[in-house]
VOBA-1610 file (N, C-alpha, C; in pm, whole numbers, padded with zeros to 5 digits, always signed):
BEGIN
Unk+01575+00863+00411Unk+01410+00816+00458Unk+01358+00932+00474Unk+01223+00978+00393Unk+01190+01116+00488Unk+01105+01116+00616Unk+01051+01212+00681Unk+01027+01240+00859Unk+00920+01176+00872Unk+00842+01148+00801Unk+00731+01053+00832Unk+00715+00917+00860Unk+00813+00910+00770Unk+00845+00734+00777Unk+00896+00692+00888Unk+01014+00768+00937Unk+01119+00752+01036Unk+00966+00752+01198Unk+00919+00841+01189Unk+00849+00813+01293Unk+00773+00711+01283Unk+00698+00664+01187Unk+00633+00552+01208Unk+00744+00433+01235Unk+00833+00411+01152Unk+00905+00270+01179Unk+00937+00305+01326Unk+00932+00388+01379Unk+00971+00371+01538Unk+00901+00311+01612Unk+00739+00361+01588Unk+00637+00195+01629Unk+00657+00089+01630Unk+00742+00063+01525Unk+00693-00080+01535Unk+00876-00151+01542Unk+00928-00105+01562Unk+01067-00155+01588Unk+01083-00308+01674Unk+01027-00270+01735Unk+00994-00407+01862Unk+00902-00495+01814Unk+00830-00448+01719Unk+00813-00592+01674Unk+00860-00631+01512Unk+00934-00574+01454Unk+01036-00595+01354Unk+01164-00708+01425Unk+01187-00686+01563Unk+01272-00691+01573Unk+01270-00865+01604Unk+01103-00941+01619Unk+01083-01059+01603Unk+01118-01167+01456Unk+01149-01083+01386Unk+01148-01135+01275Unk+01293-01174+01235Unk+01344-01272+01173Unk+01443-01341+01095Unk+01421-01268+00981Unk+01557-01175+00978Unk+01550-01107+00872Unk+01677-01215+00786Unk+01733-01252+00824Unk+01850-01372+00728Unk+01718-01485+00694Unk+01599-01485+00688Unk+01580-01613+00579Unk+01577-01611+00459Unk+01569-01652+00360Unk+01601-01629+00203Unk+01434-01625+00181Unk+01359-01539+00158Unk+01239-01486+00103Unk+01226-01594-00051Unk+01279-01600-00087Unk+01316-01612-00285Unk+01259-01768-00291Unk+01311-01820-00155Unk+01233-01990-00173Unk+01091-01999-00078Unk+01085-01890-00040Unk+00903-01917+00015Unk+00841-01890-00066Unk+00669-01981-00038Unk+00569-01976-00088Unk+00528-01820-00124Unk+00512-01775-00193Unk+00417-01627-00137Unk+00308-01623-00019Unk+00276-01575+00044Unk+00158-01545+00088Unk+00136-01394+00145Unk+00053-01406+00172Unk+00018-01235+00230Unk+00124-01136+00329Unk+00211-01235+00347Unk+00319-01149+00441Unk+00438-01244+00451Unk+00456-01278+00339Unk+00638-01317+00266Unk+00626-01396+00136Unk+00752-01342+00107Unk+00754-01399-00017Unk+00806-01291-00139Unk+00828-01252-00231Unk+00820-01141-00338Unk+00771-01115-00456Unk+00748-01014-00462Unk+00649-00939-00594Unk+00741-00827-00636Unk+00674-00781-00726Unk+00705-00651-00815Unk+00577-00624-00814Unk+00539-00438-00776Unk+00421-00377-00817Unk+00497-00262-00848Unk+00356-00170-00961Unk+00400-00113-01091Unk+00371+00010-00986Unk+00395+00097-00999Unk+00357+00224-00933Unk+00361+00330-01000Unk+00216+00409-01012Unk+00184+00511-01138Unk+00281+00621-01072Unk+00334+00698-01133Unk+00480+00819-01173Unk+00438+00922-01024Unk+00307+00958-01042Unk+00255+01079-00961Unk+00190+01031-00820Unk+00238+00893-00783Unk+00200+00895-00630Unk+00308+00776-00609Unk+00391+00794-00635Unk+00482+00716-00619Unk+00553+00697-00429Unk+00586+00830-00415Unk+00596+00861-00269Unk+00538+00819-00162Unk+00391+00796-00190Unk+00327+00767-00065Unk+00332+00634-00048Unk+00325+00541-00134Unk+00331+00382-00150Unk+00527+00376-00130Unk+00620+00430-00169Unk+00702+00378-00131Unk+00728+00389+00047Unk+00625+00498+00075Unk+00678+00492+00261Unk+00568+00370+00281Unk+00407+00371+00259Unk+00354+00213+00296Unk+00508+00122+00291Unk+00471+00086+00208Unk+00628-00019+00162Unk+00739-00012+00263Unk+00808+00037+00302Unk+00868+00103+00374Unk+00799+00029+00561Unk+00709+00062+00551Unk+00628+00047+00704Unk+00570-00121+00691Unk+00571-00132+00595Unk+00490-00304+00596Unk+00638-00370+00606Unk+00773-00315+00507Unk+00845-00425+00513Unk+00919-00442+00693Unk+00876-00302+00760Unk+00918-00342+00881Unk+00821-00421+00971Unk+00725-00413+00928Unk+00585-00527+01015Unk+00664-00706+00970Unk+00705-00672+00844Unk+00722-00856+00788Unk+00840-00860+00727Unk+00904-00860+00792Unk+01043-00874+00738Unk+01102-01026+00622Unk+00978-01083+00646Unk+01019-01183+00483Unk+00899-01159+00367Unk+00890-00999+00392Unk+00774-00991+00286Unk+00867-00874+00200Unk+00895-00896+00028Unk+00996-00838-00060Unk+00871-00798-00112Unk+00857-00667-00136Unk+00764-00566-00255Unk+00882-00507-00314Unk+00869-00526-00431Unk+00975-00484-00551Unk+00880-00363-00633Unk+00915-00253-00586Unk+00853-00106-00630Unk+00927-00091-00759Unk+00796-00052-00860Unk+00895+00008-00949Unk+00778+00122-01065Unk+00891+00269-01051Unk+00772+00354-01088Unk+00775+00382-01254Unk+00591+00349-01343Unk+00625+00364-01462Unk+00491+00452-01493Unk+00459+00461-01585Unk+00353+00572-01649Unk+00146+00479-01632Unk+00128+00518-01653Unk-00014+00448-01619Unk-00044+00390-01732Unk-00001+00416-01891Unk-00055+00323-02061Unk+00033+00252-02000Unk+00171+00251-01944Unk+00249+00114-01922Unk+00197+00008-01825Unk+00149+00049-01704Unk+00115-00002-01628Unk-00003-00075-01674Unk-00127-00013-01710Unk-00191-00053-01792Unk-00227-00205-01908Unk-00147-00128-01972Unk-00046-00253-02121Unk+00008-00392-01992Unk+00063-00287-01886Unk+00142-00493-01843Unk-00015-00557-01763Unk-00096-00497-01660Unk-00188-00623-01612Unk-00260-00643-01763Unk-00291-00581-01852Unk-00392-00620-01936Unk-00347-00781-02011Unk-00153-00801-02016Unk-00090-00827-02129Unk-00033-00953-02008Unk-00060-00976-01823Unk-00028-01059-01786Unk+00115-01078-01752Unk+00162-00898-01749Unk+00348-00947-01764Unk+00331-00835-01601Unk+00205-00827-01548Unk+00246-00782-01451Unk+00068-00801-01359Unk+00123-00784-01236Unk-00017-00878-01162Unk-00122-00764-01015Unk+00034-00645-01018Unk+00011-00562-00910Unk+00062-00472-00930Unk-00055-00375-00943Unk-00039-00246-00953Unk-00093-00110-00854Unk-00022+00008-00833Unk-00124+00137-00767Unk-00133+00235-00846Unk-00242+00280-00926Unk-00290+00332-00979Unk-00403+00468-00975Unk-00363+00609-00936Unk-00464+00729-00951Unk-00597+00719-01015Unk-00657+00640-01027Unk-00818+00596-01122Unk-00878+00533-01073Unk-01041+00524-01114Unk-01140+00486-01101Unk-01157+00356-01245Unk-01151+00265-01182Unk-01206+00169-01336Unk-01345+00119-01369Unk-01379+00194-01519Unk-01474+00142-01571Unk-01531+00015-01616Unk-01638-00003-01612Unk-01696-00165-01634Unk-01625-00218-01757Unk-01616-00169-01876Unk-01545-00182-02042Unk-01413-00210-01944Unk-01341-00146-01865Unk-01182-00177-01841Unk-01203-00311-01698Unk-01267-00351-01642Unk-01284-00460-01573Unk-01335-00576-01683Unk-01445-00535-01731Unk-01402-00727-01830Unk-01376-00732-01926Unk-01257-00660-01923Unk-01129-00725-01995Unk-01047-00818-01926Unk-01118-00847-01778Unk-01058-00928-01719Unk-01164-01091-01717Unk-01234-01057-01756Unk-01350-01164-01784Unk-01296-01258-01789Unk-01347-01396-01753Unk-01292-01542-01769Unk-01120-01533-01735Unk-01077-01458-01675Unk-00911-01463-01658Unk-00941-01418-01478Unk-00961-01346-01429Unk-00912-01355-01292Unk-01019-01226-01281Unk-01073-01195-01121Unk-01179-01097-01112Unk-01032-01010-00968Unk-01032-00864-01088Unk-00955-00779-01002Unk-01001-00786-00846Unk-00897-00718-00768Unk-00916-00703-00659Unk-00896-00568-00651Unk-00966-00429-00599Unk-00965-00322-00613Unk-00970-00238-00518Unk-00847-00190-00451Unk-00874-00124-00276Unk-00827+00027-00298Unk-00966+00121-00246Unk-00909+00247-00257Unk-00764+00247-00124Unk-00722+00334-00118Unk-00626+00383+00009Unk-00619+00494+00023Unk-00654+00636-00061Unk-00639+00710-00069Unk-00691+00826-00150Unk-00688+00916-00119Unk-00708+01077-00280Unk-00631+01147-00235Unk-00567+01220-00350Unk-00474+01319-00359Unk-00563+01429-00455Unk-00460+01517-00469Unk-00546+01627-00553Unk-00446+01629-00685Unk-00449+01684-00804Unk-00343+01756-00917Unk-00391+01902-00927Unk-00247+01915-00892Unk-00183+02090-00886Unk-00167+02131-01002Unk-00147+02256-01003Unk-00104+02327-01106Unk-00001+02439-01034Unk+00142+02431-01079Unk+00238+02502-00973Unk+00294+02597-01057Unk+00315+02709-01019Unk+00379+02805-01099Unk+00512+02886-01030Unk+00604+02925-01069Unk+00697+03042-01029Unk+00635+03153-00900Unk+00705+03119-00818Unk+00634+03263-00698Unk+00646+03387-00797Unk+00723+03419-00851Unk+00749+03576-00928Unk+00608+03595-01010Unk+00556+03509-01108Unk+00480+03510-01160Unk+00348+03578-01108Unk+00241+03624-01293Unk+00159+03679-01138Unk+00007+03578-01148Unk+00065+03500-01185Unk-00051+03385-01167Unk-00057+03353-01021Unk-00201+03311-01012Unk-00230+03258-00894Unk-00351+03247-00893Unk-00442+03234-00988Unk-00557+03165-01003Unk-00570+03054-01184Unk-00672+02941-01135Unk-00674+02884-01270Unk-00812+02847-01318Unk-00886+02846-01450Unk-01017+02769-01394Unk-00947+02605-01518Unk-01023+02520-01459Unk-00916+02374-01530Unk-01017+02398-01679Unk-01165+02423-01734Unk-01194+02447-01806Unk-01160+02533-01962Unk-01055+02615-01901Unk-01006+02703-01954Unk-00857+02660-02027Unk-00827+02544-01926Unk-00690+02489-01954Unk-00740+02401-02088Unk-00848+02328-02060Unk-00928+02248-02155Unk-00913+02291-02300Unk-00980+02371-02300Unk-01030+02467-02420Unk-00839+02484-02500Unk-00767+02551-02395Unk-00675+02605-02468Unk-00626+02495-02561Unk-00579+02338-02478Unk-00590+02262-02540Unk-00651+02184-02659Unk-00773+02293-02660Unk-00859+02178-02724Unk-00856+02305-02865Unk-00784+02417-02869Unk-00700+02522-02950Unk-00877+02614-02939Unk-00936+02625-02849Unk-01085+02739-02865Unk-01043+02844-02791Unk-00931+02861-02707Unk-00904+02961-02616Unk-00716+02952-02633Unk-00668+03065-02668Unk-00551+03110-02698Unk-00433+03156-02647Unk-00334+03080-02551Unk-00273+03110-02415Unk-00110+03091-02478Unk-00034+03243-02380Unk+00121+03205-02415Unk+00201+03124-02270Unk+00051+03043-02237Unk+00115+02949-02109Unk+00170+02839-02171Unk+00258+02726-02134Unk+00329+02568-02131Unk+00298+02483-02030Unk+00240+02418-01994Unk+00149+02370-01936Unk+00211+02219-01980Unk+00350+02183-01848Unk+00445+02125-01856Unk+00377+01960-01725Unk+00402+01849-01801Unk+00395+01689-01797Unk+00471+01682-01754Unk+00426+01522-01635Unk+00565+01418-01641Unk+00486+01321-01789Unk+00548+01279-01836Unk+00562+01161-01909Unk+00401+01216-02043Unk+00372+01182-02150Unk+00300+01209-02228Unk+00173+01065-02200Unk+00241+00997-02134Unk+00139+00879-02086Unk+00142+00812-01930Unk+00117+00966-01892Unk+00057+00963-01718Unk-00046+00975-01729Unk-00078+00914-01592Unk-00236+00914-01504Unk-00296+01103-01548Unk-00220+01176-01494Unk-00265+01292-01491Unk-00250+01380-01675Unk-00208+01318-01799Unk-00210+01345-01890Unk-00393+01260-01959Unk-00412+01137-01926Unk-00479+01063-01969Unk-00604+01147-01891Unk-00600+01195-01778Unk-00702+01291-01758Unk-00751+01402-01883Unk-00689+01461-01843Unk-00693+01573-01952Unk-00731+01534-02075Unk-00663+01424-02118Unk-00692+01382-02234Unk-00835+01338-02266Unk-00902+01324-02144Unk-01056+01211-02156Unk-01112+01340-02081Unk-01070+01478-02042Unk-01169+01507-01991Unk-01211+01661-02151Unk-01104+01677-02235Unk-01095+01725-02301Unk-01162+01675-02475Unk-01158+01514-02429Unk-01209+01468-02580Unk-01109+01450-02643Unk-00984+01435-02657Unk-00886+01474-02720Unk-00829+01300-02763Unk-00751+01266-02839Unk-00627+01139-02861Unk-00498+01211-02788Unk-00451+01320-02767Unk-00338+01351-02802Unk-00342+01526-02751Unk-00258+01566-02663Unk-00252+01690-02624Unk-00141+01777-02701Unk-00123+01830-02816Unk+00016+01880-02839Unk+00038+02062-02856Unk-00056+02116-02811Unk-00104+02272-02815Unk-00026+02320-02686Unk+00061+02404-02662Unk+00085+02471-02504Unk+00120+02370-02424Unk+00246+02255-02480Unk+00246+02191-02384Unk+00412+02126-02411Unk+00456+02109-02289Unk+00620+02052-02279Unk+00590+01933-02191Unk+00633+01798-02234Unk+00670+01674-02170Unk+00784+01684-02080Unk+00819+01669-01947Unk+01004+01648-01918Unk+00972+01459-01886Unk+01114+01416-01839Unk+01102+01314-01843Unk+01082+01241-01637Unk+01133+01370-01574Unk+01096+01360-01442Unk+01016+01479-01357Unk+00975+01466-01226Unk+00934+01555-01120Unk+01027+01666-01143Unk+01176+01618-01119Unk+01267+01751-01117Unk+01282+01766-01222Unk+01285+01742-01309Unk+01252+01872-01467Unk+01134+01884-01462Unk+00966+01913-01438Unk+00905+01946-01469Unk+00968+02104-01312Unk+00980+02050-01203Unk+01038+02175-01137Unk+01143+02279-01153Unk+01199+02188-01195Unk+01333+02287-01268Unk+01301+02416-01371Unk+01220+02315-01450Unk+01143+02447-01588Unk+01067+02526-01562Unk+00997+02524-01468Unk+00905+02596-01387Unk+00952+02653-01370Unk+01074+02626-01242Unk+01168+02790-01192Unk+01189+02876-01306Unk+01232+02805-01419Unk+01316+02891-01480Unk+01243+03017-01578Unk+01107+02927-01628Unk+01039+03010-01718Unk+00912+03079-01640Unk+00887+03171-01648Unk+00816+03223-01636Unk+00619+03189-01627Unk+00644+03181-01763Unk+00480+03127-01803Unk+00428+02987-01823Unk+00574+02919-01749Unk+00551+02807-01724Unk+00429+02747-01650Unk+00371+02626-01625Unk+00299+02630-01531Unk+00288+02455-01544Unk+00324+02412-01378Unk+00338+02252-01396Unk+00237+02185-01331Unk+00218+02093-01402Unk+00099+02006-01381Unk+00112+01839-01318Unk+00105+01840-01146Unk+00162+01734-01107Unk+00058+01656-00996Unk+00111+01591-00959Unk+00048+01522-00804Unk+00085+01578-00714Unk-00053+01614-00597Unk-00005+01660-00478Unk+00108+01586-00409Unk+00130+01501-00431Unk+00199+01350-00333Unk+00366+01418-00353Unk+00406+01443-00494Unk+00515+01510-00453Unk+00525+01636-00455Unk+00472+01682-00412Unk+00493+01889-00329Unk+00458+01864-00203Unk+00422+01719-00114Unk+00396+01751+00048Unk+00479+01620+00059Unk+00551+01575-00013Unk+00667+01496+00009Unk+00752+01482-00081Unk+00820+01567-00118Unk+00900+01585-00198Unk+01052+01540-00162Unk+01117+01453-00273Unk+01254+01401-00260Unk+01352+01495-00179Unk+01458+01495-00217Unk+01609+01557-00160Unk+01609+01632-00324Unk+01589+01514-00402Unk+01633+01626-00557Unk+01521+01774-00582Unk+01416+01794-00506Unk+01316+01892-00572Unk+01302+01971-00435Unk+01379+01870-00311Unk+01324+01995-00177Unk+01277+02124-00172Unk+01414+02149-00209Unk+01461+02309-00221Unk+01432+02358-00318Unk+01437+02318-00480Unk+01406+02386-00569Unk+01246+02413-00583Unk+01105+02308-00494Unk+01037+02383-00526Unk+00996+02531-00407Unk+01072+02537-00352Unk+01019+02669-00223Unk+01035+02759-00337Unk+01019+02772-00431Unk+01027+02892-00530Unk+00985+02906-00597Unk+00819+02783-00606Unk+00693+02784-00651Unk+00597+02803-00581Unk+00462+02806-00616Unk+00330+02796-00520Unk+00251+02667-00644Unk+00151+02663-00529Unk+00011+02559-00603Unk-00079+02734-00649Unk-00166+02691-00768Unk-00256+02776-00791Unk-00405+02717-00723Unk-00446+02834-00696Unk-00617+02816-00670Unk-00657+02824-00781Unk-00791+02642-00782Unk-00820+02629-00880Unk-00969+02673-00860Unk-01079+02680-00973Unk-01220+02753-00942Unk-01290+02627-00999Unk-01404+02632-00874Unk-01472+02529-00851Unk-01623+02550-00888Unk-01652+02508-01043Unk-01761+02560-01131Unk-01913+02541-01044Unk-01941+02450-00929Unk-02059+02408-00907Unk-02069+02543-00793Unk-01910+02554-00686Unk-01933+02656-00604Unk-01938+02797-00617Unk-01867+02823-00731Unk-01862+02938-00812Unk-01740+03004-00727Unk-01600+02966-00688Unk-01493+02998-00599Unk-01380+02919-00649Unk-01304+02987-00569Unk-01131+02913-00619Unk-01087+02851-00479Unk-01038+02731-00524Unk-01024+02707-00355Unk-00843+02660-00370Unk-00770+02640-00293Unk-00611+02578-00316Unk-00613+02460-00269Unk-00509+02372-00344Unk-00550+02233-00284Unk-00486+02211-00204Unk-00519+02121-00035Unk-00475+02113+00069Unk-00560+01995+00106Unk-00553+01949+00238Unk-00636+01801+00270Unk-00727+01788+00306Unk-00776+01949+00375Unk-00893+01947+00418Unk-00984+01979+00279Unk-00905+02090+00182Unk-01020+02107+00062Unk-01010+01941-00034Unk-00943+01872+00022Unk-00928+01713-00064Unk-01063+01645+00015Unk-01061+01647+00142Unk-01166+01615+00215Unk-01336+01641+00195Unk-01308+01809+00201Unk-01479+01838+00154Unk-01473+01794-00009Unk-01411+01774-00065Unk-01450+01771-00237Unk-01457+01925-00321Unk-01411+02018-00208Unk-01391+02185-00232Unk-01308+02180-00350Unk-01211+02160-00318Unk-01085+02134-00420Unk-01118+02050-00536Unk-01132+02105-00717Unk-01220+02030-00766Unk-01198+01921-00886Unk-01038+01886-00829Unk-00945+01780-00944Unk-00907+01702-00771Unk-01009+01628-00770Unk-00905+01491-00717Unk-00970+01365-00748Unk-00859+01254-00689Unk-00791+01176-00774Unk-00843+01041-00604Unk-00871+00907-00684Unk-00824+00829-00579Unk-00761+00769-00601Unk-00659+00695-00494Unk-00542+00643-00578Unk-00621+00476-00531Unk-00591+00379-00588Unk-00679+00249-00611Unk-00521+00130-00586Unk-00517+00016-00523Unk-00397-00104-00530Unk-00518-00176-00639Unk-00478-00238-00761Unk-00528-00290-00805Unk-00473-00461-00793Unk-00536-00572-00776Unk-00421-00701-00736Unk-00532-00795-00851Unk-00433-00858-00918Unk-00488-00928-01048Unk-00402-01090-01018Unk-00352-01084-00916Unk-00255-01238-00871Unk-00349-01330-00878Unk-00441-01306-00907Unk-00571-01457-00831Unk-00570-01572-00742Unk-00476-01503-00582Unk-00472-01595-00494Unk-00447-01497-00381Unk-00411-01514-00289Unk-00367-01429-00145Unk-00255-01451-00143Unk-00144-01338-00213Unk-00020-01312-00226Unk-00038-01207-00143Unk+00152-01125-00146Unk+00185-01071-00081Unk+00061-00897-00133Unk+00006-00923-00277Unk-00129-00798-00309Unk-00215-00764-00206Unk-00243-00884-00132Unk-00379-00895-00035Unk-00376-00830+00132Unk-00228-00838+00132Unk-00117-00843+00253Unk-00102-00705+00218Unk-00037-00656+00130Unk-00027-00496+00118Unk-00175-00394+00110Unk-00261-00473+00040Unk-00353-00393+00018Unk-00404-00356+00194Unk-00392-00490+00212Unk-00506-00462+00386Unk-00416-00384+00449Unk-00286-00370+00443Unk-00230-00300+00523Unk-00255-00168+00484Unk-00233-00105+00377Unk-00238+00009+00292Unk-00382+00036+00393Unk-00443-00002+00396Unk-00596+00038+00454Unk-00704+00008+00548Unk-00522-00041+00597Unk-00571-00054+00826Unk-00571+00072+00868Unk-00583+00047+00961Unk-00559+00193+01038Unk-00422+00246+01070Unk-00354+00148+01082Unk-00186+00171+01076Unk-00143+00244+00903Unk-00177+00158+00824Unk-00183+00240+00674Unk-00251+00381+00644Unk-00353+00391+00718Unk-00435+00504+00662Unk-00345+00626+00780Unk-00276+00585+00895Unk-00192+00692+00972Unk-00054+00742+00866Unk-00075+00666+00813Unk+00074+00710+00694Unk+00076+00829+00584Unk-00072+00770+00544Unk-00122+00857+00512Unk-00233+01004+00518Unk-00247+00967+00651Unk-00311+01116+00717Unk-00176+01203+00749Unk-00056+01122+00772Unk+00082+01208+00811Unk+00119+01285+00724Unk+00127+01177+00553Unk+00199+01251+00411Unk+00107+01382+00369Unk-00020+01417+00426Unk-00084+01522+00365Unk-00190+01487+00276Unk-00212+01340+00228Unk-00272+01353+00124Unk-00410+01311+00246Unk-00515+01249+00157Unk-00664+01244+00221Unk-00696+01084+00261Unk-00706+00990+00374Unk-00713+00829+00403Unk-00867+00824+00345Unk-00878+00725+00306Unk-01015+00676+00275Unk-01101+00702+00368Unk-01040+00590+00482Unk-01101+00603+00618Unk-01027+00703+00724Unk-01059+00754+00849Unk-00967+00831+00914Unk-00949+00790+01008Unk-00869+00701+01026Unk-00784+00634+01169Unk-00841+00672+01308Unk-00868+00582+01403Unk-00971+00602+01542Unk-00819+00681+01612Unk-00906+00736+01670Unk-00828+00900+01762Unk-00891+00908+01927Unk-00838+00798+02029Unk-00848+00759+02155Unk-00829+00918+02211Unk-00903+00943+02353Unk-00845+01029+02393Unk-00929+01042+02542Unk-00854+01047+02644Unk-00815+01016+02772Unk-00861+01140+02850Unk-00956+01140+02887Unk-00974+01267+03014Unk-00918+01220+03169Unk-00823+01275+03164Unk-00819+01274+03327Unk-00847+01377+03406Unk-00958+01295+03514Unk-00975+01401+03599Unk-00934+01458+03700
//
């Protein structure tokens, strides 16, 4: 388990000891802190949700939220087809998307964090700067380039964003699709002309599979068209919106009842959950309170 999770878990061990871990939650009616449910998580933001879930379970031993990492399209299809009712997506929902649920249920959407879209390259390459509009122009065929942009899954949230911004149904020029984030990192490490496109969550919270290999990579500075300046992705540039490619991570709950989705969303948006997000390197929606004791 990642270091930040252990640091937070240490604060709640006394609370978790009060719970009866042996109780069979499968036979318990689901409430905000009891029962079993499955939550689909978009691949680019999986690490932070895994962290929050571990701490949530340490508080509520009778709660069992089983995470499943999927692409954005797979998650949206599941929600619309009523095969899943709880998910986490790094996107905002349009009125048209919400209208799909009319007559069925009113979706509960809880923003919990902001993250960034990163362009990563090998440290030995000459690339340090990138203009997002030029990337769009490459995909549209307006601009030629020998660069290969590497995405995780053609159905991911990152690909959906680029397609929407470019007005394309699919991206076929200068693109390579990997099966995992580890494959993206490996491909970029081996190809000097490759540029990986990932969510910042995987870079600030790398798992053991990529922890060493990302040391040979760097994040590119991205041009802010409004401010006429390049900015490096960081917690501070996400916070002040100077980094131009920022997304909101939302929990969407269409359970239609007060279940584990309600409890998890409330926990993630609470001071405890926002502290986990702050320590992770992402930007919480609400900055946790900080008390300062002055000793005279």
